[in-house]
C-alpha positions in Angstrom: 17.7 105.1 17.0 15.2 107.5 15.5 13.9 104.7 13.3 12.8 102.7 16.3 10.5 105.4 17.5 8.2 105.2 14.5 8.2 101.4 14.7 7.3 101.6 18.4 4.5 104.1 17.7 3.2 101.9 14.9 3.2 98.9 17.3 1.2 100.8 19.9 -1.3 101.9 17.2 -1.6 98.2 16.1 -2.2 97.1 19.7 -4.9 99.7 20.1 -6.6 98.5 16.9 -6.3 94.9 18.0 -7.9 95.7 21.4 -10.8 97.4 19.6 -11.2 94.4 17.3 -11.2 92.1 20.3 -13.7 94.3 22.2 -15.9 94.4 19.1 -15.9 90.6 18.9 -16.8 90.4 22.6 -19.7 92.8 22.0 -21.0 91.6 18.6 -20.2 87.9 18.8 -23.8 87.1 17.7 -23.5 89.3 14.6 -22.1 88.0 11.3 -18.5 88.9 11.6 -15.6 88.0 9.3 -11.9 88.7 9.4 -12.1 90.9 6.3 -14.8 93.2 7.8 -12.9 93.4 11.1 -9.7 94.2 9.3 -11.3 96.8 7.1 -12.8 98.6 10.1 -9.4 98.4 11.9 -7.6 99.9 8.8 -5.5 96.8 8.4 -5.3 94.0 5.8 -6.9 90.7 6.8 -3.5 89.0 6.8 -1.9 91.6 9.0 -4.8 91.6 11.4 -4.7 87.8 11.7 -1.0 87.7 12.2 -0.9 90.5 14.8 -4.0 89.2 16.6 -2.5 85.8 17.0 0.8 87.3 18.3 -1.1 89.5 20.8 -3.8 87.0 22.0 -2.5 83.6 21.1 -5.3 82.6 18.6 -6.7 83.9 15.4 -9.6 86.4 15.3 -11.9 83.6 14.0 -10.9 81.2 16.8 -11.4 84.0 19.4 -14.9 84.7 18.0 -15.9 81.0 18.0 -14.7 80.7 21.6 -16.9 83.7 22.7 -19.8 82.1 20.8 -19.3 78.7 22.5 -19.0 80.3 26.0 -22.3 82.1 25.4 -23.8 78.9 24.0 -22.7 77.0 27.2 -24.6 79.6 29.3 -27.7 79.3 27.2 -27.6 75.5 27.2 -27.2 75.5 31.0 -30.4 77.6 31.2 -32.1 74.7 29.4 -35.0 76.6 27.8 -33.7 76.6 24.2 -33.0 73.8 21.8 -29.4 73.2 20.6 -30.5 74.6 17.2 -31.9 77.7 18.7 -28.8 78.2 20.8 -26.6 77.8 17.6 -28.4 80.6 15.8 -28.8 82.8 18.9 -25.0 82.9 19.3 -24.4 83.8 15.7 -23.5 80.5 14.1 -25.1 79.8 10.7 -24.3 76.1 10.5 -25.4 73.6 13.1 -22.8 71.2 12.0 -19.9 73.7 12.4 -21.3 74.8 15.8 -21.6 71.2 17.1 -18.1 70.3 15.8 -16.5 73.4 17.3 -18.5 73.0 20.6 -17.3 69.4 20.9 -13.7 70.4 20.2 -13.7 73.1 22.9 -15.9 71.6 25.5 -15.2 67.9 25.0 -18.8 66.8 24.7 -21.6 67.5 22.2 -24.0 70.4 22.9 -26.9 68.1 23.7 -24.7 66.0 26.0 -23.5 69.2 27.7 -27.0 70.5 28.1 -28.0 67.3 30.0 -24.8 67.1 32.1 -24.7 70.9 32.9 -28.3 71.0 34.1 -27.4 68.4 36.8 -23.9 69.6 37.6 -24.8 73.3 38.0 -28.2 72.9 39.7 -28.5 75.4 42.5 -25.2 77.1 41.6 -25.3 80.9 41.0 -24.9 81.7 37.3 -21.7 83.7 37.8 -20.1 80.7 39.5 -21.4 78.2 36.9 -19.9 80.4 34.1 -16.5 80.3 35.8 -16.4 76.6 36.6 -17.7 75.5 33.2 -15.5 77.8 31.0 -14.2 76.0 28.0 -10.5 75.0 28.0 -8.7 74.5 24.7 -7.3 71.0 24.3 -3.7 72.4 24.1 -4.3 74.3 27.4 -5.9 71.5 29.3 -3.6 70.2 32.0 -3.1 66.4 32.3 -4.3 65.1 35.6 -1.5 64.1 37.8 -1.5 60.5 39.0 -3.0 59.9 42.4 0.0 58.7 44.5 -1.9 58.3 47.8 
């Protein structure tokens, strides 16, 4: 029984570290972040951080980072005053191709298409509401529409 206490204490320390990593990603999403640096700062190996982060939050640290970046990009694209390239670099992506691919995977349309559609769809909507209704949904989380039986 005494061996379970140190394991439980270690688990709580890991959860605290993971929360700090997640909070740092939320704050510094536009900065160059990589799993090795995040792990080093959390006093974990990159492999351990990745495994534990996925267990705690359901996705890898990199995937979580890219989702935050895409969410911010969506808000910037809705504003409409920046080009897709400017948005890409503003949110911390260094490759327009990777940004566009990831954006399309998460949102379902390319950044330029989203920009055109979102401007029309969210016209007159408060930004806080627009953010909620346009939040990206991962493909595996998307619900399939039920057939209209009426």
